[in-house]
C-alpha positions in Angstrom: -36.8 -84.0 1.6 -39.3 -86.4 3.1 -43.0 -85.6 3.8 -45.3 -87.6 5.9 -49.1 -87.9 5.6 -51.5 -87.2 8.4 -52.7 -90.3 10.3 -56.4 -89.1 10.3 -57.1 -90.5 6.8 -59.4 -93.5 6.6 -58.5 -96.3 4.3 -61.1 -98.7 3.1 -60.4 -101.1 0.3 -59.2 -99.1 -2.7 -60.2 -95.7 -1.3 -58.7 -93.2 1.1 -60.8 -90.4 2.6 -60.5 -87.5 5.0 -63.9 -85.9 5.7 -64.1 -82.5 7.3 -67.3 -80.9 8.4 -68.0 -77.4 9.6 -70.8 -76.6 12.0 -71.7 -72.9 12.4 -74.5 -71.7 14.7 -75.9 -68.3 14.0 -78.7 -66.3 15.4 -81.1 -64.1 13.5 -80.3 -60.8 15.3 -76.9 -61.5 16.8 -78.3 -61.3 20.3 -77.0 -63.4 23.2 -79.6 -66.2 22.9 -77.5 -69.2 24.0 -77.6 -69.6 27.7 -74.9 -71.4 29.7 -77.1 -74.5 30.2 -77.8 -74.6 26.5 -74.1 -74.5 25.6 -73.4 -77.2 28.2 -76.1 -79.5 26.7 -74.8 -78.8 23.2 -71.3 -79.8 24.3 -72.7 -83.0 25.8 -74.5 -83.9 22.6 -71.5 -83.1 20.5 -69.2 -85.3 22.7 -71.7 -88.2 22.4 -71.8 -87.9 18.6 -68.1 -87.7 18.3 -67.8 -91.0 20.2 -70.7 -92.6 18.2 -69.2 -91.6 14.9 -65.6 -92.2 15.9 -64.6 -88.6 15.1 -62.2 -86.1 16.5 -62.9 -82.5 17.2 -59.9 -80.6 15.9 -60.7 -77.1 17.1 -63.5 -74.8 18.3 
């Protein structure tokens, strides 16, 4: 039985890393406070950061 490693590991010198981050946005009273324009802008910012940091968004 052969297993393969994921290709999203980063190898640098003697180390190998796979960093995962979780971003959770919550509101105080669970009301609908995020407007469509706010979510659009948040998406734009996130896309720019993913490119800048050479990251991949795996799921929403």
